[in-house]
N, CA, C and O atoms as CSV, one atom per row, in Angstrom:
chain,resi,resn,atom,element,x,y,z
A,1,MET,N,N,-11.609,29.296,-8.168
A,1,MET,CA,C,-10.735,28.265,-8.754
A,1,MET,C,C,-11.948,27.239,-9.167
A,1,MET,O,O,-12.942,27.060,-8.464
A,2,GLU,N,N,-11.778,26.797,-10.031
A,2,GLU,CA,C,-12.037,25.535,-11.115
A,2,GLU,C,C,-11.262,24.411,-10.478
A,2,GLU,O,O,-10.132,24.598,-10.026
A,3,PHE,N,N,-11.779,23.417,-10.448
A,3,PHE,CA,C,-11.057,22.069,-10.242
A,3,PHE,C,C,-10.501,21.520,-11.219
A,3,PHE,O,O,-11.076,21.158,-12.245
A,4,ASP,N,N,-9.375,21.420,-10.982
A,4,ASP,CA,C,-8.601,20.977,-12.105
A,4,ASP,C,C,-8.012,19.158,-12.376
A,4,ASP,O,O,-7.027,18.673,-11.820
A,5,TYR,N,N,-8.547,18.730,-12.951
A,5,TYR,CA,C,-8.624,16.984,-12.909
A,5,TYR,C,C,-7.294,16.470,-13.566
A,5,TYR,O,O,-6.801,15.355,-13.397
A,6,LYS,N,N,-6.779,17.540,-14.387
A,6,LYS,CA,C,-5.622,16.956,-14.982
A,6,LYS,C,C,-4.507,17.073,-14.228
A,6,LYS,O,O,-3.457,16.512,-14.542
A,7,LEU,N,N,-4.666,17.962,-12.954
A,7,LEU,CA,C,-3.710,18.205,-11.989
A,7,LEU,C,C,-3.402,16.952,-10.810
A,7,LEU,O,O,-2.405,16.535,-10.219
A,8,VAL,N,N,-4.914,16.612,-10.845
A,8,VAL,CA,C,-4.890,14.964,-9.845
A,8,VAL,C,C,-4.598,14.018,-10.896
A,8,VAL,O,O,-3.798,13.171,-10.497
A,9,GLY,N,N,-4.898,13.883,-11.892
A,9,GLY,CA,C,-4.555,12.884,-12.637
A,9,GLY,C,C,-2.828,12.979,-12.920
A,9,GLY,O,O,-2.209,11.924,-13.062
A,10,GLU,N,N,-2.318,13.918,-12.970
A,10,GLU,CA,C,-0.680,14.115,-13.242
A,10,GLU,C,C,-0.136,13.811,-11.612
A,10,GLU,O,O,0.935,13.213,-11.508
A,11,ARG,N,N,-0.661,14.104,-10.703
A,11,ARG,CA,C,-0.251,13.725,-9.317
A,11,ARG,C,C,-0.391,12.241,-8.929
A,11,ARG,O,O,0.368,11.636,-8.172
A,12,ILE,N,N,-1.310,11.817,-9.466
A,12,ILE,CA,C,-1.727,10.086,-9.218
A,12,ILE,C,C,-0.201,9.530,-9.837
A,12,ILE,O,O,0.589,8.839,-9.193
A,13,LYS,N,N,-0.008,10.006,-11.221
A,13,LYS,CA,C,0.708,9.210,-12.413
A,13,LYS,C,C,2.096,9.177,-11.644
A,13,LYS,O,O,2.930,8.272,-11.661
A,14,ARG,N,N,2.143,10.506,-10.899
A,14,ARG,CA,C,3.794,10.871,-10.371
A,14,ARG,C,C,4.003,9.518,-9.101
A,14,ARG,O,O,4.994,8.833,-8.848
A,15,MET,N,N,2.948,9.522,-8.639
A,15,MET,CA,C,2.855,8.833,-7.073
A,15,MET,C,C,2.796,7.117,-7.737
A,15,MET,O,O,3.403,6.137,-7.305
A,16,ARG,N,N,2.232,7.167,-8.436
A,16,ARG,CA,C,2.182,5.652,-8.939
A,16,ARG,C,C,3.676,5.189,-9.443
A,16,ARG,O,O,4.252,4.183,-9.028
A,17,GLU,N,N,4.159,6.042,-10.346
A,17,GLU,CA,C,5.382,5.812,-10.606
A,17,GLU,C,C,6.327,5.663,-9.787
A,17,GLU,O,O,7.168,4.775,-9.930
A,18,SER,N,N,6.335,6.677,-8.609
A,18,SER,CA,C,7.412,6.781,-7.581
A,18,SER,C,C,7.378,5.563,-6.793
A,18,SER,O,O,8.348,5.243,-6.105
A,19,ARG,N,N,6.086,4.712,-6.863
A,19,ARG,CA,C,6.140,3.639,-6.232
A,19,ARG,C,C,6.146,2.248,-6.806
A,19,ARG,O,O,5.702,1.234,-6.266
A,20,GLY,N,N,6.787,2.371,-8.123
A,20,GLY,CA,C,7.100,1.381,-9.127
A,20,GLY,C,C,5.638,0.890,-9.186
A,20,GLY,O,O,5.591,-0.324,-8.985
A,21,LEU,N,N,4.636,1.354,-9.362
A,21,LEU,CA,C,3.458,0.585,-9.624
A,21,LEU,C,C,3.248,0.852,-11.621
A,21,LEU,O,O,3.744,1.781,-12.258
A,22,THR,N,N,2.544,-0.069,-12.077
A,22,THR,CA,C,2.247,0.046,-13.451
A,22,THR,C,C,0.536,0.561,-13.535
A,22,THR,O,O,-0.224,0.499,-12.568
A,23,GLN,N,N,0.264,0.918,-14.495
A,23,GLN,CA,C,-1.244,1.276,-14.370
A,23,GLN,C,C,-2.018,-0.001,-14.271
A,23,GLN,O,O,-3.104,0.020,-13.690
A,24,GLU,N,N,-1.550,-1.127,-14.795
A,24,GLU,CA,C,-2.457,-1.916,-14.265
A,24,GLU,C,C,-2.288,-2.686,-12.963
A,24,GLU,O,O,-3.140,-3.479,-12.561
A,25,ASN,N,N,-1.024,-2.389,-12.244
A,25,ASN,CA,C,-0.995,-2.415,-10.570
A,25,ASN,C,C,-1.738,-1.858,-9.871
A,25,ASN,O,O,-2.303,-2.392,-8.916
A,26,LEU,N,N,-1.907,-0.400,-10.305
A,26,LEU,CA,C,-2.726,0.033,-9.763
A,26,LEU,C,C,-4.352,0.113,-10.045
A,26,LEU,O,O,-5.189,0.432,-9.201
A,27,ALA,N,N,-4.576,-0.198,-11.225
A,27,ALA,CA,C,-5.885,-0.575,-11.679
A,27,ALA,C,C,-6.628,-2.010,-10.938
A,27,ALA,O,O,-7.776,-2.273,-10.579
A,28,GLU,N,N,-5.609,-2.589,-10.929
A,28,GLU,CA,C,-6.059,-4.165,-10.035
A,28,GLU,C,C,-6.210,-3.891,-8.237
A,28,GLU,O,O,-7.018,-4.434,-7.484
A,29,THR,N,N,-5.307,-3.025,-7.942
A,29,THR,CA,C,-5.520,-2.629,-6.670
A,29,THR,C,C,-6.355,-1.545,-6.388
A,29,THR,O,O,-6.330,-1.064,-5.256
A,30,SER,N,N,-7.038,-1.120,-7.188
A,30,SER,CA,C,-7.449,0.185,-6.705
A,30,SER,C,C,-9.490,-0.602,-7.170
A,30,SER,O,O,-10.519,-0.273,-6.579
A,31,GLY,N,N,-9.405,-1.356,-8.046
A,31,GLY,CA,C,-10.439,-2.048,-8.843
A,31,GLY,C,C,-11.135,-1.580,-9.943
A,31,GLY,O,O,-12.290,-1.856,-10.269
A,32,PHE,N,N,-10.189,-0.711,-10.593
A,32,PHE,CA,C,-10.442,-0.081,-11.762
A,32,PHE,C,C,-9.815,-0.833,-12.972
A,32,PHE,O,O,-9.033,-1.766,-12.793
A,33,SER,N,N,-10.206,-0.370,-14.296
A,33,SER,CA,C,-9.899,-1.034,-15.588
A,33,SER,C,C,-8.507,-0.177,-15.563
A,33,SER,O,O,-8.263,0.817,-14.879
A,34,ASN,N,N,-7.536,-0.946,-16.648
A,34,ASN,CA,C,-6.403,0.050,-16.898
A,34,ASN,C,C,-6.980,1.239,-17.856
A,34,ASN,O,O,-6.509,2.369,-17.982
A,35,SER,N,N,-7.869,0.805,-18.354
A,35,SER,CA,C,-8.185,2.445,-19.303
A,35,SER,C,C,-8.631,3.596,-18.700
A,35,SER,O,O,-8.515,4.759,-19.086
A,36,HIS,N,N,-9.391,2.956,-17.269
A,36,HIS,CA,C,-10.039,4.030,-16.417
A,36,HIS,C,C,-8.733,4.782,-15.586
A,36,HIS,O,O,-8.776,5.921,-15.123
A,37,ILE,N,N,-7.869,4.090,-15.539
A,37,ILE,CA,C,-6.688,4.353,-14.743
A,37,ILE,C,C,-6.091,5.494,-15.571
A,37,ILE,O,O,-5.982,6.599,-15.038
A,38,SER,N,N,-5.686,5.301,-16.871
A,38,SER,CA,C,-4.876,5.901,-18.201
A,38,SER,C,C,-5.674,7.371,-18.194
A,38,SER,O,O,-5.081,8.449,-18.229
A,39,ASN,N,N,-7.333,7.196,-18.135
A,39,ASN,CA,C,-8.119,8.288,-18.496
A,39,ASN,C,C,-8.260,8.985,-17.285
A,39,ASN,O,O,-8.877,10.034,-17.465
A,40,VAL,N,N,-7.884,8.780,-15.986
A,40,VAL,CA,C,-8.014,9.512,-14.660
A,40,VAL,C,C,-6.417,10.214,-15.063
A,40,VAL,O,O,-6.278,11.421,-15.264
A,41,GLU,N,N,-5.456,9.366,-15.121
A,41,GLU,CA,C,-4.317,10.162,-15.207
A,41,GLU,C,C,-3.900,11.266,-16.051
A,41,GLU,O,O,-3.017,12.088,-15.806
A,42,ASN,N,N,-4.765,11.169,-17.240
A,42,ASN,CA,C,-4.467,12.394,-18.608
A,42,ASN,C,C,-5.546,13.385,-18.175
A,42,ASN,O,O,-5.637,14.433,-18.813
A,43,GLY,N,N,-6.440,13.136,-17.068
A,43,GLY,CA,C,-7.155,13.961,-17.105
A,43,GLY,C,C,-8.623,14.151,-17.661
A,43,GLY,O,O,-9.453,15.021,-17.398
A,44,TRP,N,N,-8.680,13.134,-18.459
A,44,TRP,CA,C,-9.852,12.872,-19.394
A,44,TRP,C,C,-11.124,12.244,-18.758
A,44,TRP,O,O,-12.137,12.107,-19.443
A,45,THR,N,N,-11.087,11.899,-17.589
A,45,THR,CA,C,-12.133,11.079,-17.019
A,45,THR,C,C,-12.368,11.874,-15.519
A,45,THR,O,O,-11.395,11.741,-14.777
A,46,LYS,N,N,-13.361,12.584,-15.017
A,46,LYS,CA,C,-13.394,13.134,-13.725
A,46,LYS,C,C,-13.601,11.889,-12.655
A,46,LYS,O,O,-14.521,11.072,-12.631
A,47,VAL,N,N,-12.677,11.980,-11.948
A,47,VAL,CA,C,-12.735,10.939,-10.987
A,47,VAL,C,C,-13.559,11.055,-9.955
A,47,VAL,O,O,-13.269,11.980,-9.196
A,48,SER,N,N,-14.664,10.306,-9.620
A,48,SER,CA,C,-15.540,10.457,-8.606
A,48,SER,C,C,-14.723,10.480,-7.176
A,48,SER,O,O,-13.644,9.917,-6.990
A,49,LEU,N,N,-15.631,11.425,-5.979
A,49,LEU,CA,C,-14.715,10.914,-4.956
A,49,LEU,C,C,-14.403,9.512,-4.254
A,49,LEU,O,O,-13.435,9.270,-3.534
A,50,GLU,N,N,-15.404,8.665,-4.609
A,50,GLU,CA,C,-15.272,7.189,-4.132
A,50,GLU,C,C,-13.937,6.717,-4.771
A,50,GLU,O,O,-13.008,6.122,-4.226
A,51,GLY,N,N,-14.048,7.071,-5.885
A,51,GLY,CA,C,-13.021,6.800,-6.923
A,51,GLY,C,C,-11.785,7.342,-6.568
A,51,GLY,O,O,-10.872,6.737,-7.129
A,52,LEU,N,N,-11.396,8.291,-5.819
A,52,LEU,CA,C,-10.382,9.179,-5.677
A,52,LEU,C,C,-9.832,8.522,-4.162
A,52,LEU,O,O,-8.645,8.351,-3.882
A,53,VAL,N,N,-10.975,8.210,-3.291
A,53,VAL,CA,C,-10.453,7.682,-2.118
A,53,VAL,C,C,-9.852,5.894,-2.503
A,53,VAL,O,O,-8.920,5.354,-1.907
A,54,ARG,N,N,-10.526,5.369,-3.424
A,54,ARG,CA,C,-9.710,4.011,-3.929
A,54,ARG,C,C,-8.749,4.168,-4.685
A,54,ARG,O,O,-8.395,3.094,-5.171
A,55,ILE,N,N,-8.169,5.005,-5.003
A,55,ILE,CA,C,-6.874,5.432,-5.368
A,55,ILE,C,C,-6.118,5.459,-4.546
A,55,ILE,O,O,-5.331,4.543,-4.307
A,56,ALA,N,N,-6.195,6.515,-3.937
A,56,ALA,CA,C,-5.302,6.926,-2.658
A,56,ALA,C,C,-5.253,5.619,-1.883
A,56,ALA,O,O,-4.089,5.374,-1.569
A,57,ASN,N,N,-6.056,4.753,-1.491
A,57,ASN,CA,C,-5.836,3.892,-0.616
A,57,ASN,C,C,-4.945,2.859,-1.334
A,57,ASN,O,O,-4.075,2.354,-0.624
A,58,ALA,N,N,-5.017,2.409,-2.770
A,58,ALA,CA,C,-4.487,1.730,-3.361
A,58,ALA,C,C,-2.937,2.229,-3.115
A,58,ALA,O,O,-2.101,1.532,-2.539
A,59,LEU,N,N,-2.683,3.552,-3.645
A,59,LEU,CA,C,-1.270,4.124,-3.401
A,59,LEU,C,C,-0.467,4.359,-2.282
A,59,LEU,O,O,0.715,4.685,-2.179
A,60,ASP,N,N,-1.537,4.078,-1.285
A,60,ASP,CA,C,-1.215,4.256,0.512
A,60,ASP,C,C,-0.878,5.570,0.953
A,60,ASP,O,O,0.025,5.852,1.740
A,61,VAL,N,N,-1.929,6.614,0.202
A,61,VAL,CA,C,-1.598,8.435,0.648
A,61,VAL,C,C,-2.796,8.745,0.939
A,61,VAL,O,O,-3.733,7.948,0.915
A,62,SER,N,N,-2.869,9.902,1.231
A,62,SER,CA,C,-4.209,10.704,1.877
A,62,SER,C,C,-4.582,11.459,0.582
A,62,SER,O,O,-3.768,11.934,-0.210
A,63,SER,N,N,-5.914,11.503,0.480
A,63,SER,CA,C,-6.185,12.134,-0.584
A,63,SER,C,C,-6.004,13.669,-0.621
A,63,SER,O,O,-6.108,14.329,-1.655
A,64,ASP,N,N,-5.704,14.212,0.679
A,64,ASP,CA,C,-5.119,15.402,0.120
A,64,ASP,C,C,-3.932,15.397,-0.330
A,64,ASP,O,O,-3.712,16.541,-0.729
A,65,GLU,N,N,-2.736,14.530,-0.545
A,65,GLU,CA,C,-1.823,14.479,-1.187
A,65,GLU,C,C,-2.235,14.242,-2.765
A,65,GLU,O,O,-1.533,14.495,-3.744
A,66,LEU,N,N,-3.467,13.729,-2.746
A,66,LEU,CA,C,-4.064,13.835,-4.554
A,66,LEU,C,C,-4.378,15.353,-4.854
A,66,LEU,O,O,-3.889,15.935,-5.822
A,67,LEU,N,N,-5.091,15.850,-4.098
A,67,LEU,CA,C,-6.159,16.728,-4.254
A,67,LEU,C,C,-5.140,18.288,-3.998
A,67,LEU,O,O,-5.675,19.330,-4.376
A,68,ARG,N,N,-3.588,18.389,-3.309
A,68,ARG,CA,C,-3.088,19.267,-3.040
A,68,ARG,C,C,-2.965,20.667,-3.852
A,68,ARG,O,O,-3.005,21.786,-3.339
A,69,ASP,N,N,-2.794,20.344,-5.328
A,69,ASP,CA,C,-2.784,21.199,-6.031
A,69,ASP,C,C,-4.470,21.997,-6.668
A,69,ASP,O,O,-4.604,22.922,-7.469
A,70,ASN,N,N,-5.388,21.307,-6.035
A,70,ASN,CA,C,-6.401,22.034,-6.046
A,70,ASN,C,C,-7.098,22.813,-4.611
A,70,ASN,O,O,-8.126,23.469,-4.444
A,71,LEU,N,N,-6.157,22.445,-3.841
A,71,LEU,CA,C,-6.716,23.068,-2.300
A,71,LEU,C,C,-5.575,24.186,-2.048
A,71,LEU,O,O,-4.384,24.259,-2.352
A,72,LYS,N,N,-6.764,25.288,-1.134
A,72,LYS,CA,C,-6.023,26.372,-0.851
A,72,LYS,C,C,-5.181,26.334,0.502
A,72,LYS,O,O,-4.184,26.970,0.842
A,73,LYS,N,N,-5.919,25.385,1.137
A,73,LYS,CA,C,-4.693,25.138,2.564
A,73,LYS,C,C,-3.798,24.006,2.439
A,73,LYS,O,O,-3.753,23.211,3.378
A,74,SER,N,N,-3.118,23.829,1.465
A,74,SER,CA,C,-2.246,22.805,1.404
A,74,SER,C,C,-0.687,22.744,1.824
A,74,SER,O,O,0.115,21.818,1.703
A,75,LYS,N,N,-0.561,23.769,2.247
A,75,LYS,CA,C,0.764,24.218,2.393
A,75,LYS,C,C,1.987,23.129,2.913
A,75,LYS,O,O,3.130,22.895,2.519
A,76,GLY,N,N,1.129,22.597,4.005
A,76,GLY,CA,C,1.748,21.646,4.646
A,76,GLY,C,C,2.183,20.069,3.806
A,76,GLY,O,O,3.087,19.272,4.052
A,77,GLU,N,N,1.061,20.063,2.703
A,77,GLU,CA,C,1.379,18.963,1.631
A,77,GLU,C,C,2.679,19.531,1.476
A,77,GLU,O,O,3.607,18.934,2.022
A,78,PHE,N,N,2.991,20.879,0.642
A,78,PHE,CA,C,3.624,20.790,-0.431
A,78,PHE,C,C,4.732,20.749,0.438
A,78,PHE,O,O,5.636,20.049,-0.018
A,79,GLU,N,N,4.986,21.288,1.600
A,79,GLU,CA,C,6.319,21.368,2.147
A,79,GLU,C,C,6.650,19.628,2.555
A,79,GLU,O,O,7.826,19.328,2.347
A,80,ALA,N,N,5.934,18.695,2.998
A,80,ALA,CA,C,6.308,17.491,3.094
A,80,ALA,C,C,6.795,16.943,1.464
A,80,ALA,O,O,7.493,15.958,1.221
A,81,GLU,N,N,6.320,17.703,0.681
A,81,GLU,CA,C,6.693,16.792,-0.678
A,81,GLU,C,C,8.149,17.278,-0.681
A,81,GLU,O,O,9.044,16.432,-0.668
A,82,VAL,N,N,8.512,18.897,-0.699
A,82,VAL,CA,C,10.067,19.071,-0.453
A,82,VAL,C,C,10.554,18.477,0.271
A,82,VAL,O,O,11.580,18.000,-0.215
A,83,VAL,N,N,10.336,18.070,1.695
A,83,VAL,CA,C,11.200,17.200,2.520
A,83,VAL,C,C,11.649,15.851,1.601
A,83,VAL,O,O,12.772,15.421,1.337
A,84,GLU,N,N,10.390,15.397,1.249
A,84,GLU,CA,C,10.478,14.031,0.408
A,84,GLU,C,C,11.327,14.004,-0.892
A,84,GLU,O,O,11.739,12.894,-1.229
A,85,ASP,N,N,11.632,15.028,-1.637
A,85,ASP,CA,C,12.528,15.295,-2.301
A,85,ASP,C,C,13.856,15.130,-2.365
A,85,ASP,O,O,14.587,14.600,-3.202
A,86,LEU,N,N,14.144,15.944,-0.832
A,86,LEU,CA,C,15.335,15.979,-0.464
A,86,LEU,C,C,16.100,14.720,0.263
A,86,LEU,O,O,17.283,14.655,0.598
A,87,LYS,N,N,15.196,13.871,0.386
A,87,LYS,CA,C,15.936,12.475,1.065
A,87,LYS,C,C,17.089,11.742,0.290
A,87,LYS,O,O,18.083,11.254,0.827
A,88,ASP,N,N,16.818,11.737,-0.996
A,88,ASP,CA,C,17.994,11.026,-1.570
A,88,ASP,C,C,18.878,11.989,-1.921
A,88,ASP,O,O,19.962,11.604,-2.359
A,89,CYS,N,N,18.682,13.099,-1.838
A,89,CYS,CA,C,20.029,14.006,-1.885
A,89,CYS,C,C,21.120,13.919,-1.109
A,89,CYS,O,O,21.100,13.608,0.082
A,90,SER,N,N,22.355,14.262,-1.929
A,90,SER,CA,C,23.787,14.419,-1.186
A,90,SER,C,C,23.453,15.452,-0.134
A,90,SER,O,O,22.297,15.867,-0.055
A,91,VAL,N,N,24.556,15.964,0.815
A,91,VAL,CA,C,24.556,17.082,1.585
A,91,VAL,C,C,24.759,18.216,0.441
A,91,VAL,O,O,24.026,19.206,0.432
A,92,GLN,N,N,25.885,18.013,-0.618
A,92,GLN,CA,C,26.338,19.066,-1.731
A,92,GLN,C,C,24.665,19.615,-2.652
A,92,GLN,O,O,24.147,20.696,-2.931
A,93,GLU,N,N,24.377,18.400,-2.821
A,93,GLU,CA,C,22.835,18.916,-3.679
A,93,GLU,C,C,21.894,19.208,-2.804
A,93,GLU,O,O,20.860,19.550,-3.379
A,94,THR,N,N,21.806,19.219,-1.462
A,94,THR,CA,C,20.892,19.661,-0.816
A,94,THR,C,C,21.339,21.205,-0.304
A,94,THR,O,O,20.460,22.054,-0.154
A,95,GLN,N,N,22.541,21.472,-0.084
A,95,GLN,CA,C,23.087,22.759,-0.008
A,95,GLN,C,C,22.691,23.458,-1.233
A,95,GLN,O,O,21.939,24.395,-0.965
A,96,ILE,N,N,22.898,23.350,-2.303
A,96,ILE,CA,C,22.860,24.153,-3.698
A,96,ILE,C,C,21.289,23.927,-3.816
A,96,ILE,O,O,20.912,24.888,-4.486
A,97,LEU,N,N,20.398,23.297,-3.565
A,97,LEU,CA,C,18.972,23.548,-3.374
A,97,LEU,C,C,18.679,24.139,-2.515
A,97,LEU,O,O,17.749,24.853,-2.888
A,98,THR,N,N,18.905,24.321,-1.469
A,98,THR,CA,C,18.475,25.334,-0.401
A,98,THR,C,C,19.095,26.672,-0.667
A,98,THR,O,O,18.486,27.638,-0.208
A,99,ASP,N,N,20.301,26.913,-1.392
A,99,ASP,CA,C,20.638,28.141,-1.723
A,99,ASP,C,C,19.670,28.692,-3.084
A,99,ASP,O,O,19.382,29.878,-3.241
A,100,THR,N,N,19.338,27.834,-3.804
A,100,THR,CA,C,18.330,28.289,-4.975
A,100,THR,C,C,17.265,28.664,-4.564
A,100,THR,O,O,16.638,29.644,-4.965
A,101,LEU,N,N,16.859,27.646,-3.422
A,101,LEU,CA,C,15.416,27.852,-3.265
A,101,LEU,C,C,15.359,29.569,-2.386
A,101,LEU,O,O,14.421,30.317,-2.662
A,102,LYS,N,N,16.377,29.994,-1.423
A,102,LYS,CA,C,16.435,30.854,-0.966
A,102,LYS,C,C,16.391,32.044,-1.932
A,102,LYS,O,O,15.656,33.017,-1.762
A,103,ALA,N,N,17.386,31.862,-3.141
A,103,ALA,CA,C,17.908,32.996,-4.018
A,103,ALA,C,C,16.070,33.224,-4.726
A,103,ALA,O,O,15.690,34.384,-4.890
A,104,LEU,N,N,15.281,32.272,-5.014
A,104,LEU,CA,C,14.092,32.067,-5.341
A,104,LEU,C,C,13.186,33.183,-5.022
A,104,LEU,O,O,12.817,34.166,-5.664
A,105,LYS,N,N,12.867,32.615,-3.509
A,105,LYS,CA,C,12.161,33.310,-2.578
A,105,LYS,C,C,12.390,34.452,-2.782
A,105,LYS,O,O,11.537,35.057,-3.430
A,106,LYS,N,N,13.387,35.068,-2.409
A,106,LYS,CA,C,13.631,36.676,-2.561
A,106,LYS,C,C,13.487,37.282,-3.719
A,106,LYS,O,O,13.245,38.488,-3.693
A,107,SER,N,N,13.589,36.665,-4.867
A,107,SER,CA,C,13.436,36.857,-6.296
A,107,SER,C,C,11.649,37.234,-6.304
A,107,SER,O,O,11.015,38.130,-6.861
A,108,LEU,N,N,11.268,36.182,-5.482
A,108,LEU,CA,C,9.824,36.236,-5.862
A,108,LEU,C,C,8.911,37.416,-5.009
A,108,LEU,O,O,7.838,37.893,-5.378
A,109,ARG,N,N,9.699,37.752,-3.704
A,109,ARG,CA,C,9.102,38.620,-3.070
A,109,ARG,C,C,9.540,40.030,-3.509
A,109,ARG,O,O,8.687,40.913,-3.427
A,110,VAL,N,N,10.622,40.311,-3.911
A,110,VAL,CA,C,11.230,41.779,-4.314
A,110,VAL,C,C,10.210,42.011,-5.837
A,110,VAL,O,O,9.869,43.149,-6.160
A,111,ARG,N,N,9.845,40.899,-6.594
A,111,ARG,CA,C,8.835,41.152,-7.668
A,111,ARG,C,C,7.288,41.986,-7.076
A,111,ARG,O,O,6.666,42.970,-7.476
A,112,LYS,N,N,7.070,40.879,-5.785
A,112,LYS,CA,C,5.595,41.330,-5.251
A,112,LYS,C,C,5.378,42.494,-4.719
A,112,LYS,O,O,4.357,43.181,-4.700
A,113,TRP,N,N,6.827,42.733,-4.115
A,113,TRP,CA,C,6.981,44.347,-3.523
A,113,TRP,C,C,6.577,45.296,-4.573
A,113,TRP,O,O,5.662,46.108,-4.435
A,114,LYS,N,N,7.474,45.126,-5.882
A,114,LYS,CA,C,7.341,46.456,-6.941
A,114,LYS,C,C,5.903,45.707,-7.497
A,114,LYS,O,O,5.598,46.291,-8.536
A,115,GLY,N,N,5.140,44.882,-7.264
A,115,GLY,CA,C,3.771,45.087,-7.969
A,115,GLY,C,C,3.900,44.214,-9.209
A,115,GLY,O,O,2.995,44.273,-10.042
A,116,GLU,N,N,4.835,43.491,-9.388
A,116,GLU,CA,C,4.996,42.775,-10.741
A,116,GLU,C,C,4.261,41.317,-10.310
A,116,GLU,O,O,4.432,40.551,-11.258
A,117,SER,N,N,3.829,40.936,-9.693
A,117,SER,CA,C,3.290,39.464,-9.475
A,117,SER,C,C,1.736,39.685,-9.653
A,117,SER,O,O,0.961,38.733,-9.550
């Protein structure tokens, strides 16, 4: 599996936006320039390990949360993301999403058993 910097950048952008931060805010907090943050978010710059840690600390998240799309053992991170996404849902929205997830899971498993995946 090749490391995908674009996925990391997209996740950084989503987390930054979910916290109401601008690229300028994140740049200031992490010690980078605005253009560097923009390049990282777009996957045009390969962020270093030190840079990733600085950005994670500025966003107040773990580095695993930023890397989860590139990790084989990140099931817990994805589960936590689902729980977070459900927090602002009404009871009805949660039920609909739960029913949809169950149907999708069933469909995925049926396709796998038929050798279609």
